[in-house]
C-alpha positions in Angstrom: 57.0 -21.9 -17.0 54.1 -24.2 -17.6 51.8 -22.5 -14.9 52.5 -19.2 -16.6 51.5 -20.5 -20.0 48.4 -22.1 -18.5 47.4 -18.8 -16.9 47.9 -17.0 -20.2 45.6 -19.5 -22.0 42.9 -19.0 -19.3 43.3 -15.2 -19.5 42.8 -15.3 -23.3 39.8 -17.5 -23.0 38.2 -15.3 -20.4 39.0 -12.2 -22.4 37.2 -13.7 -25.4 34.1 -14.6 -23.3 34.0 -11.1 -21.9 34.5 -9.4 -25.3 31.9 -11.5 -27.2 28.9 -9.8 -25.7 30.5 -6.4 -26.4 31.0 -7.3 -30.1 27.4 -8.7 -30.3 26.1 -5.5 -28.6 27.9 -3.3 -31.1 26.4 -5.3 -34.0 22.9 -4.6 -32.7 23.5 -0.9 -31.9 23.5 -1.7 -28.2 20.2 -3.5 -28.5 20.9 -6.7 -26.5 18.1 -7.1 -23.8 14.4 -7.4 -23.6 11.9 -5.1 -25.4 8.2 -5.5 -24.6 4.7 -4.2 -24.9 3.2 -7.3 -23.3 0.4 -6.3 -20.9 -2.5 -7.9 -19.2 -5.9 -6.6 -20.2 -8.1 -6.5 -17.0 -11.4 -6.3 -19.0 -10.8 -9.2 -21.4 -8.5 -11.3 -19.2 -6.1 -11.6 -22.2 -2.4 -10.9 -22.6 -1.7 -8.5 -25.4 1.4 -7.2 -27.1 4.8 -8.4 -28.2 8.0 -9.2 -26.4 11.4 -9.8 -27.9 14.5 -10.7 -25.9 17.8 -10.5 -27.8 20.3 -12.9 -26.3 24.0 -13.3 -27.4 25.0 -16.8 -28.2 28.1 -18.4 -29.8 28.5 -16.6 -33.1 25.5 -14.3 -33.0 22.1 -13.6 -31.5 18.9 -15.5 -30.7 15.5 -13.8 -30.3 13.1 -15.2 -27.8 9.7 -13.9 -29.0 6.3 -14.0 -27.4 3.5 -12.8 -29.5 0.1 -12.1 -28.0 -1.5 -10.3 -30.9 -3.8 -11.1 -33.8 -4.9 -14.4 -32.2 -1.4 -15.7 -31.7 -0.2 -16.5 -28.2 3.0 -18.4 -28.7 6.6 -18.3 -27.5 9.4 -18.9 -30.1 13.1 -18.9 -30.5 14.8 -17.7 -33.7 18.3 -17.2 -35.0 18.9 -13.5 -35.8 20.7 -12.4 -38.9 21.9 -8.8 -39.4 21.7 -7.1 -42.8 22.3 -3.4 -43.4 21.9 -2.5 -39.7 18.6 -4.5 -39.4 17.9 -7.5 -37.3 16.0 -10.2 -39.3 14.4 -13.4 -38.1 11.4 -15.6 -38.9 9.1 -17.6 -36.7 7.3 -20.8 -37.7 3.9 -20.8 -35.9 2.1 -23.8 -34.7 -0.4 -23.5 -37.6 2.4 -23.7 -40.1 2.5 -20.1 -41.1 5.6 -17.9 -40.9 6.0 -14.5 -39.3 9.0 -12.5 -40.7 10.5 -9.8 -38.5 12.7 -6.8 -39.4 13.8 -4.4 -36.8 16.4 -1.9 -35.7 17.3 -1.7 -32.0 18.9 0.9 -29.7 19.6 0.8 -26.0 16.2 2.3 -25.5 13.8 0.6 -28.0 13.4 -1.6 -31.0 11.4 -0.3 -34.0 10.4 -2.5 -36.8 7.7 -4.6 -38.5 6.5 -8.1 -38.9 4.7 -9.7 -41.9 2.2 -12.4 -41.2 -0.1 -13.8 -43.9 -1.5 -10.7 -45.7 -0.7 -8.2 -43.0 2.3 -6.1 -42.2 2.4 -4.7 -38.6 4.7 -1.9 -37.5 5.8 -1.8 -33.8 7.9 0.1 -31.3 9.0 -1.9 -28.3 10.5 0.0 -25.4 13.4 -1.7 -23.5 12.1 -3.2 -20.3 12.6 -6.0 -17.8 9.9 -8.0 -19.6 6.4 -8.9 -18.7 7.4 -12.1 -16.9 10.2 -10.5 -14.8 7.9 -7.8 -13.2 7.5 -8.1 -9.5 
């Protein structure tokens, strides 16, 4: 009887692990993954664009964000909150300023905006493998 009970506990634990990403995916409208416009500019030798990777973690999502716009070229991690179908998170930059993101994601793209200092920038990020995962 004990082996059967142990197998049931393992089955329940595995089921929870397998179902968590499904629940997180549903919460983001199917938006888990990488969304990117990062590209190398041959003329200037600069990396330009924005990349956001949404990763499910215990109890929610984390955004891995690389900004290569407006003089910022930093990689950050942020805890994502959901409110009224929007994904919200903030980044604290090395200069002490804060960038606030608000976006809505689908399996094909994320559309949103970020506010930094006096500017608000709108963006559309197509789903991709990400700049750093290209072969």
